[in-house]
C-alpha positions in Angstrom: 0.0 0.0 0.0 1.2 3.6 -0.8 -0.3 4.9 2.5 -0.1 3.0 5.8 -1.7 5.4 8.2 -5.2 6.9 7.9 -5.1 10.6 7.5 -7.1 11.3 10.6 -4.6 9.2 12.7 -1.6 10.9 11.1 -3.0 14.4 11.7 -4.0 13.6 15.4 -0.4 12.3 16.1 1.2 15.3 14.5 -1.0 17.7 16.6 -0.4 15.8 19.8 3.4 15.8 19.2 3.2 19.4 18.2 5.6 18.8 15.4 5.8 20.3 11.9 6.5 17.6 9.3 7.9 20.2 6.9 10.6 21.4 9.5 14.1 19.8 9.3 15.8 18.5 12.3 19.5 18.5 12.9 19.5 15.2 14.7 19.8 12.1 12.2 17.2 9.4 12.7 19.0 6.7 10.7 21.3 4.4 12.5 25.0 4.7 11.7 25.4 0.9 12.0 22.7 0.0 9.4 23.3 -3.2 7.4 24.6 -2.0 4.0 25.6 -5.5 2.7 25.5 -5.6 -1.1 22.1 -6.9 -2.4 21.0 -8.8 -5.5 18.8 -7.2 -8.1 16.3 -10.1 -7.6 16.0 -9.1 -3.9 14.0 -6.0 -4.9 12.0 -7.5 -7.7 8.2 -6.9 -7.4 5.3 -7.5 -9.7 1.6 -6.6 -9.5 -1.2 -7.5 -11.9 -4.0 -5.0 -12.5 -7.0 -7.2 -13.5 -8.6 -4.8 -15.9 -10.1 -7.4 -18.1 -11.7 -9.2 -15.0 -13.0 -6.3 -13.0 -15.2 -3.8 -14.9 -15.4 -1.4 -11.8 -11.6 -1.3 -11.6 -11.4 -0.7 -15.3 -13.6 2.4 -14.7 -10.6 4.1 -13.1 -8.3 3.4 -16.0 -10.5 4.3 -19.0 -11.0 7.6 -20.7 -14.1 8.8 -22.5 -13.1 6.8 -25.7 -12.7 3.5 -23.9 -8.9 3.6 -24.0 -6.4 3.3 -21.1 -5.5 6.5 -19.3 -1.8 6.6 -19.4 -1.7 9.2 -16.6 -3.1 6.7 -14.3 -0.5 4.1 -15.3 2.3 6.7 -14.7 0.8 7.1 -11.2 0.9 3.4 -10.6 4.5 3.1 -11.8 5.7 5.7 -9.3 3.8 3.9 -6.5 5.4 0.5 -7.5 8.9 2.3 -7.7 8.4 3.2 -4.1 7.7 -0.5 -3.0 10.8 -1.7 -4.9 13.0 1.0 -3.3 11.9 0.1 0.2 12.6 -3.6 -0.5 16.2 -2.6 -1.2 16.7 0.1 1.5 14.7 -1.2 4.4 12.0 0.9 6.3 14.3 3.2 8.2 14.9 5.8 5.5 12.7 8.2 3.5 12.7 7.7 -0.2 11.7 10.4 -2.7 11.3 10.3 -6.4 14.1 12.5 -7.9 13.6 11.9 -11.6 11.8 9.9 -14.3 13.8 9.0 -17.4 12.3 9.0 -20.8 9.0 7.0 -21.3 8.1 5.8 -24.6 5.6 3.2 -25.9 7.1 -0.1 -27.1 4.1 -1.8 -28.4 0.6 -0.4 -28.3 -2.1 -2.7 -26.8 -4.4 -4.2 -29.3 -7.1 -5.0 -26.8 -8.1 -4.4 -23.2 -6.4 -6.9 -21.0 -5.0 -7.5 -17.5 -1.6 -5.5 -17.1 1.4 -6.7 -15.3 3.6 -4.0 -13.7 7.0 -5.2 -12.6 10.5 -3.9 -11.8 13.6 -4.0 -9.6 16.7 -1.9 -8.6 19.1 -2.1 -11.5 21.7 0.6 -10.5 23.0 1.4 -7.0 26.6 2.0 -6.1 26.2 2.5 -2.4 25.5 6.2 -2.4 22.0 7.7 -1.8 20.5 7.1 -5.2 19.3 4.1 -7.1 17.7 3.5 -10.6 14.6 1.4 -10.7 13.7 -0.2 -14.1 10.0 -0.8 -14.6 7.9 -2.6 -17.2 4.3 -2.6 -18.2 3.1 -5.5 -20.2 0.1 -7.6 -21.0 -0.2 -10.1 -18.1 1.0 -13.6 -19.2 -0.8 -16.8 -18.3 0.1 -18.5 -15.0 3.6 -19.9 -15.2 4.4 -18.1 -18.5 6.9 -15.3 -19.1 6.1 -11.9 -20.8 6.6 -11.9 -24.6 8.5 -9.0 -26.0 5.6 -8.0 -28.2 3.3 -7.8 -25.2 5.5 -5.1 -23.5 3.6 -1.8 -23.5 6.2 0.4 -22.0 9.5 0.4 -20.1 10.9 3.2 -18.1 13.2 4.1 -15.1 12.8 6.1 -12.0 15.6 7.6 -10.0 14.9 7.3 -6.2 16.9 9.1 -3.5 17.2 7.9 0.1 17.0 10.6 2.8 17.3 10.6 6.6 13.7 11.1 7.8 14.7 13.9 10.3 17.4 15.9 8.5 16.3 15.3 4.9 19.9 14.7 4.0 21.0 11.9 1.7 21.9 8.7 3.3 23.9 5.7 2.0 22.2 2.4 0.7 23.3 -1.0 -0.1 25.1 -1.4 -3.3 24.2 -4.0 -5.9 25.8 -7.4 -6.1 26.0 -8.4 -9.8 25.8 -12.1 -10.5 24.9 -12.6 -14.2 25.7 -11.1 -17.5 22.2 -9.7 -17.9 22.6 -7.9 -14.4 26.0 -6.5 -15.6 24.3 -5.3 -18.7 21.4 -3.5 -16.8 23.9 -2.0 -14.4 26.0 -0.6 -17.2 22.9 0.9 -18.8 22.2 2.6 -15.4 25.7 4.0 -15.4 25.2 5.2 -19.0 22.0 6.9 -18.1 23.7 8.8 -15.2 26.4 9.9 -17.6 23.9 11.1 -20.1 21.9 13.0 -17.5 25.1 14.8 -16.4 25.9 15.6 -20.1 22.3 16.9 -20.7 22.5 19.2 -17.6 25.4 20.9 -19.2 23.3 21.7 -22.3 20.6 23.6 -20.4 20.1 27.3 -21.3 21.3 28.2 -17.8 24.8 27.0 -18.8 24.7 27.1 -22.6 23.2 30.3 -24.2 21.5 30.2 -27.6 24.1 29.9 -30.4 24.0 31.9 -33.7 21.9 29.4 -35.5 19.3 29.4 -32.8 19.3 33.1 -32.5 18.6 33.4 -36.3 15.2 31.7 -35.7 13.9 34.7 -33.8 10.9 35.7 -35.9 10.6 39.5 -36.7 7.1 39.0 -38.1 4.4 36.3 -37.6 4.1 34.1 -40.8 0.7 32.9 -42.0 -0.7 29.7 -40.5 1.5 30.0 -37.4 0.4 30.2 -33.7 2.2 32.4 -31.1 3.3 30.2 -28.1 1.5 32.3 -25.6 -1.8 31.7 -27.2 -1.4 27.9 -26.6 -1.0 28.1 -22.8 -3.3 26.1 -20.5 -3.3 26.5 -16.8 -4.7 24.7 -13.7 -4.6 25.1 -9.9 -5.5 22.6 -7.4 -5.3 22.2 -3.6 -3.3 19.2 -2.5 -5.6 16.9 -0.6 -4.6 14.1 1.8 -5.7 11.4 -0.6 -2.7 12.3 -2.8 -0.2 11.8 0.0 2.8 9.4 0.1 3.5 6.9 2.8 5.1 9.6 5.0 1.7 11.2 5.2 2.4 14.9 4.7 3.8 15.1 1.1 2.1 14.4 -2.2 3.6 11.5 -4.1 5.3 12.0 -7.5 3.0 9.8 -9.4 0.1 12.1 -8.8 2.2 15.0 -10.3 2.9 12.8 -13.4 -0.7 12.2 -13.9 -1.8 15.7 -13.5 0.9 17.1 -15.8 0.3 14.4 -18.4 -3.5 15.2 -18.6 -2.9 19.0 -18.8 -0.3 18.5 -21.6 -2.9 16.3 -23.4 -5.5 19.0 -23.0 -3.0 21.7 -24.3 -2.2 19.6 -27.4 -5.8 19.0 -28.1 -6.8 22.6 -27.7 -4.2 23.8 -30.3 -4.8 21.0 -32.8 -8.6 20.5 -32.5 -7.8 16.8 -32.6 -7.2 13.8 -30.2 -3.4 13.8 -29.5 -1.3 10.6 -29.7 1.2 10.2 -26.9 4.8 9.6 -28.1 7.0 10.1 -25.2 7.9 11.8 -21.9 11.4 13.3 -21.8 13.6 12.7 -18.6 12.2 14.9 -16.0 13.4 16.0 -12.5 11.2 16.6 -9.3 12.8 19.7 -7.8 10.9 20.3 -4.6 8.3 18.4 -2.5 4.6 19.2 -2.6 3.1 19.4 0.9 -0.5 18.3 1.6 -2.6 21.5 2.0 -0.5 23.5 -0.5 -1.7 24.7 -3.9 -0.2 23.2 -7.1 -0.1 25.4 -10.2 0.6 23.9 -13.6 1.2 25.7 -16.9 1.3 23.9 -20.2 2.7 25.5 -23.3 3.2 24.2 -26.9 7.0 24.6 -26.8 8.0 23.2 -30.3 6.5 21.6 -33.4 7.9 19.6 -36.2 7.0 16.8 -38.7 6.9 13.2 -37.5 10.2 11.4 -36.9 9.0 7.9 -37.3 6.5 6.3 -39.8 4.4 3.7 -38.0 1.0 2.1 -37.9 -1.5 3.9 -35.6 -2.4 2.1 -32.2 -5.4 -0.1 -31.7 -8.3 0.6 -29.4 -6.8 -0.8 -26.2 -4.6 2.2 -25.2 -4.6 5.9 -25.8 -3.1 6.3 -29.3 0.7 5.9 -28.9 2.3 5.4 -32.3 3.6 8.1 -34.7 1.6 8.5 -37.8 2.6 9.4 -41.4 1.7 12.0 -44.0 1.9 15.7 -44.3 -1.2 16.4 -42.1 0.6 15.1 -39.0 2.6 17.2 -36.6 4.9 16.3 -33.6 4.0 18.6 -30.7 6.2 19.1 -27.7 4.3 20.3 -24.6 6.3 21.8 -21.7 4.5 21.7 -18.3 5.9 23.9 -15.6 4.8 23.1 -12.0 4.9 25.3 -8.9 3.7 24.9 -5.4 2.6 27.7 -3.1 2.3 27.6 0.7 -1.1 29.0 1.6 0.0 30.5 5.1 3.2 32.2 3.9 2.6 32.6 0.2 5.9 31.1 -0.7 6.1 29.8 -4.3 8.7 27.2 -5.3 9.2 25.2 -8.6 8.4 21.5 -8.3 9.5 20.3 -11.8 9.4 20.7 -15.5 7.8 18.0 -17.6 8.2 17.7 -21.4 5.6 15.7 -23.2 5.5 14.8 -26.9 2.3 14.1 -28.8 1.4 13.5 -32.5 -1.6 15.5 -33.8 -3.5 15.1 -37.0 -3.1 18.6 -38.2 -0.4 20.8 -39.7 0.5 23.3 -36.9 3.5 25.5 -36.2 4.3 27.7 -33.3 6.8 30.5 -32.8 7.8 32.6 -29.8 6.6 36.2 -29.5 8.8 37.1 -26.5 12.4 36.5 -25.5 11.3 34.2 -22.6 9.2 32.1 -24.9 12.2 32.0 -27.3 14.3 30.5 -24.6 11.6 27.8 -24.0 11.5 27.2 -27.8 15.2 26.7 -28.0 15.2 24.3 -25.1 12.4 22.3 -26.7 14.3 22.4 -30.1 17.4 21.1 -28.5 15.5 18.2 -27.0 13.9 17.3 -30.3 17.4 17.3 -32.0 18.6 15.0 -29.3 15.8 12.6 -29.9 16.4 12.8 -33.7 20.0 12.0 -33.3 19.2 9.0 -31.1 16.7 7.7 -33.6 19.2 8.2 -36.5 21.8 6.3 -34.5 19.5 3.3 -33.9 18.4 3.2 -37.5 22.1 3.3 -38.6 22.8 0.4 -36.2 19.9 -1.7 -37.8 21.4 -0.9 -41.2 24.7 -2.3 -40.3 23.1 -5.4 -38.7 20.9 -6.2 -41.7 23.1 -4.8 -44.5 23.6 -8.2 -46.3 20.6 -10.2 -45.4 18.2 -8.7 -47.9 15.4 -9.2 -45.5 14.7 -5.6 -44.4 11.1 -4.4 -44.1 10.0 -0.9 -44.8 8.8 1.0 -41.6 5.8 2.3 -43.5 4.5 -1.1 -44.5 
């Protein structure tokens, strides 16, 4: 369970003790002699089956108006699952928080409504405070069977950080003990992801100003059939209720933020295109500050960048919200940036909680341009992200070409 104490009990205990859960203590609560013996990846493995095909009332919580799976709800479940896995690795004496979620893409769209299996394990931990948890969503296999590759809906990774419950400072956790070649491969992938995140951080606009080519894209006059970015903005505000809290009772869990940002991004893409968007990906995102229960969450979604589709593929079936890139000139790849902030009601203090970059495909030719310098900076950041994805896809295709160069059995991606 994500929450172990009813809210009324947690609130009563907090009032009796006269403590403020948002205040930081100088006295560590974790024991210095904790057992930090290396652990196996399999020690943290956990799986759960969501019986959507068997329970129509449960299915109600996962379907949208078109009878397709709500991906935002799946994102929320994945974050909750990552917490369970993290505690299996760390034990119960630390506080764990979601620090980041790596790129989420769809592997194979569902062709029908079915039971879903969510599974994962810790795949990268060096003994410091953070760990990477690799997760998978797939069509639930029959009893005793394993998941087929074509039944995997999505894979992703969450970065979890362990903190001292009192001081909120990072604490060491057990490193991983690698036993098989596959485990070594997964660990090396985690190290690669960490290196890439550090490299990506150096390319942010805070550290790398727009170059001459990017500056040349500043429009002096609005072309026809183009939308100004500030005309695409969608905003929402919401009080953070106890029902959204994590197991530590007074903070909202990260999966709820993923769900809310995804759904606002979907609305933003739909509003500017007048069509039903197709989810393509979520870029790596970082959670900057915690969101306390009782605070107000502000979300702002903006169409940050548009371009033609990168991949030609067959549209998704009816089992999941459309998740494949289309083809043809009428389609546009739309990148939505969602900025989130939280405000303390009593003191009026506002802090950023994260930036989330979603990409959708829409069945319409649209183009956005910035009208202010601040929007131009958002546009440049989104353009850099798009170029990074394009370079990654080009690299994959080049690798496939080398592998199948002489077999004469290649299949066109548009067939």
